[in-house]
N, C-alpha and C positions, 0 to 999 in steps of 0.2 A: 677119697669121700664121698658120701652118698648126699645130693643135694636136691630136694623136691621143688616145689613152688617157692620161691623166696623172694622176700620186697625188701632191697638193701640198698645201699649206698656202697657199689662194689669197690671203689679206690679206697674206702675206709674199713673194708670188712676183710678179716683173715680167717681162712677155714684150714684147720690141721688135718694132718694125715688120718684117715680113718674116721673123720668126724661125720655126723648123721644128722640132716638139718629134714625134719618132716616137713608136711603140708602149711603152706600160709605161714611161715615162720616171718620175723621181721627182723632186722639186724641192722646196727647203725643208722636208724633213720635220724633226719635233723628234727630238733623239737621246738615248738614255737611256743612262747608265754612271756607276759610281759614286755610286750614290744622287742624281744630279741629271739634270734634263732641259734640253737647250741649245737654245733655237730662235734663229732668226736669218733675216735676208732672203736670198732667192737670185734672180739676175738672169740672165736669157738674151738677150743683146743683139740688136743689130739686123741682121737677117741672119743670125743665129747658128743652129748644129743641133746638136740634142742628139739622140744614135741611140737605138735601141731599148734599153730598160733602161738606158739612161743616166741619172746620178744627180749633181746639184748640190745639195752638201750647205748648211746654214746657213751664212751669211758668204760664199758664194763665186759667182762669175758666169762664165759663159759669154762671152767678149769678143765684141764687134762683128764679125761676119764670122768668127768662129772655130766650131772644129767639137771636138764631143766623142763620140767612137765607139760603137759598137755595147757594151752591157755595160761601160761605161768611167764613171769618176767626173772629176769637174770639178777640176783642181788649184787650190792656193790662189791663185796669182797667174799668169793667164792673161793672155797677150798679145794685143791686137789682131790678129785675122787667123790666129791659130797654131790648129794642131789637137792633137788629143790622144788618145789610145788605150791602153786598159788598166785594171789594179788591180796598182798604183800606176798612176796615169796615166803615160805617156812621151809627149813631143813627138814628132809624128807629121810628117814633111816630105811635104806635099800642096799642090798648086796649084789654086787654084779655076778650073774650067771655066765658061765662058761660055756663054750660049745667047741664044736669041732671047728678049728682055727680055719681049716680048708672050704668051708662051707659059711665063714662068716668074714673074716679079716683077710684071709690069704688064699683067694683060691687058686688052683691050676690053671694051667691055659686053656684045656677043654672047656672048662666052666665059662671062661672068660668069651671063648669064642661062642658058644652056643647062647649066654645072654646077649651078645652083640647081634646074633641072627634074630633073636626074640624081639628085640629093641628095634632093629631095624623093619620090624613088621608094623610098628605104630604110623609109618607111613601110610597102611591101607586105612584105617578110619578118616585121614585126612581126604584121600581121593575119594572115600565113599561120600563125604559130606560136599566135595565138589562137584561130584557128579551128581547130587540131588538139586544141586544151585543150577546146574546146567539143565537138567531135565523140567525143573520148576519155569525156569525162564522159556524154555522152549515150548511148554505147554501152555503158558500165558500169550508166548506170541502166535500161537496157533488159534487161541480162541478170539483173536483179534479185537473187534470192538466190544465182545460180552467179556472181555478179560476183567475189566472194574467190576463186574457182576459176580463173576466166579473164581476170583481171586482167592477168596476166604475159602472155598472149597479146595482148590490146586494146592493151598498151603497147609491145610489140614491134612490132606493124602501124602504129602511130603512129611509132615510130623511123623503121621502113624507109620510111613514106610522107615523113617529113621529110629522110632522107637521100636518097631520090630527087628531092626538090624541088631539094636545094642542087645535084645533080649535073645535074638538067636547067638550072637557072638559070646554071649555069656556063658550059656550052658554048652556050646561047643567047647569053649576055651579052659572053662572051669567046671562046670556040672555043678551040684549042689554043695554049697559051702557046709562044713563042719567044723566041730570046736578042735583046736588041735594048734600044733607048735610046725613051725616050718621055717629053716635057715634062709637069710637074704638070697644066698647062691644055690637056688633051689627051682625046679621048673614051674611048681604050683605059683610061686611069688611072681615070676616074671609073666606067667598066663594071666593071673588075677591084674596084675598091672595093665597088660593088654587089653584084658577086658574092660576095665575101668577107663581107659583111653576112647574105647567106643561110646560109652557112655557119658564124657565131657567134651568129646569133640563132635558127636554126630548126633546124641539123643537131646543133650540139654540145648545147643542152641537151636534145633529144629522143633523140639516138643516140650520137653521137660521146664525150659525156661518160661516159658508161655503160659503153662497150665497150674501153677502152684495151688494148692487149695482146692482142687476140682477131683469129680470123679475120674476123670483122664489119666491125672497125676496117681491116685489110686489102681487103678488097672494098669499101668505101667510097672510100678513098683512090684505089683503082685506077681506080673510076668516075668520078673527079675529073680523072683522068689520070695519076697517080703511076706510075712504072714499078718494081713489089716483086716481089721473087722470092719462092721457099719457104722456111717456118719463120722469116719475118721478123717481129720483135717490136717495134712499134710503141705507144709511149704518148701520141704527141703528134700534135696536129692542126694544129700550125702548119708548114704548108707551103704558104707564101704562093701561089706558081707552081707548081702539082703538075705539071704536064708537065716540068718542068725537073729533078724530083727522080728519083733512083734508087736504090733499096737492093736490094743484089745477095742472094742466098740466105745467110739466116742472120743478117744485118745486126740490129742492135739500137740502138733510137732510145728513150731512157728519158724518164722524165716530165719535162715542161718544157721540152725541147729545141726550138731554132728551125733547120729547114734553111732558111736564108736566102737564098732565091733572088733577092732584089732587094736593092739600096741606092738612097737617094734623095738622096744630097749634091747642092749647088746647084740642088736643085728638078728633077731628071732623073732619074726612074726608070730604073735600069741592070739589067737581066735577065742571069741566066747559069745554069750549070748547078752542081748540087750532088750528088755521089756519093759513098756509101758501097760500098765493094767488100765482097765475100764474107766474113762472119763478122766484120766491123767493128763497135766499139762505141762510141757517144755517150753520156757519162754525163750524171747528171741536170741539166738546166738549162744544157746546152750548146749552142754555136751554131756552125753552119758558114756563111761567108759564101760569096756568089757565087763561081763559078770553080772550086770547090775539091773535092779529091777524099780521101777517106781509105781508105788501103790496105786491101788484105784483113788481117783478123784483128787489126788496130790498136785500142788502145783510147784513148778519151780521156775524162781523169777528170771529176767533176762542175764545172760552172761554168766550163767551157773554152772557149776561142775560137779557131777555127781561121780564119787570115786570108784575105781575099779572094785568089782563084787561089793558094792553097797545095797544095800534094801531099804528103799524109803517107804515108811509104813502109810497105811490109807489116811485119807482125809486130813493132809498135813501140808504145811506150807515151808519152802526152803528156799534160801536164797544166799548166793556168793561163790565164791572159789577159794577152798573147797566149800561145799554148802553148809550152811547152820540154819537154826529155826528163825524164820523171818514174822517178825514181830512186827504189829503196827507201829 
């Protein structure tokens, strides 16, 4: 099973062989309401997929071979091999795309060892972050009585170093992102994840987490390869493949948004572009899937989802998961 960042009650969660739980998934959470706490078991079936920010409530199951998409809830009675998307979930017509099993579900020993070595390198950004902490403390100690006055400059220098380190790691490990397909058991996917670890472990706590919506944030994202115009407001660092993101002049990306330039269905990483045209707004917690374009001066409401390869017209307002016309 492939398990990313998951919030769960572990003793009430079952994950089947070959399942895939993406980033920020929620399984078997307790539910509070009406003065009661409700708990129950949740199951992710064999070779099932729970997408980014997907939810499986107590008493529900993602069926064998099934899929629950990005920012979506698992229905009460899901049938084997079926796919669902949205809040509330709606059945999604989808055909499973097969691939080389040795690169998706059944890797040979040499690929297991190769991935293990790359995964071991994830300790490097942890050491880098620790080294920055030690150097920062040493610098403040050396300043003595002046530490209180110069601490901001020292921390800004540490943040700049962390941002630069994540940029260097990205270009050395991955280079420029391009549209395409990559199976799970391939060097590109592992190196891409390692570069992302430098962002989350080094750049975010030392820099990006403290400068949302500032020119510093835009400068750092440009260094990672994103195409960002003038006057753009960005509060989110979740741009997985930065080179594939275009934010034109005066675009707005609010807190908690994800410009999702890849999907990982059937254990194949598929990357494509995400574009926000001039003056477009993505509301808090919104997600735009690969291949999509949000038109000029259009607005997407909070927690809204733009489906893959959608084109949102100019000067319109949209809301929901998936999006529909936002009426007063």
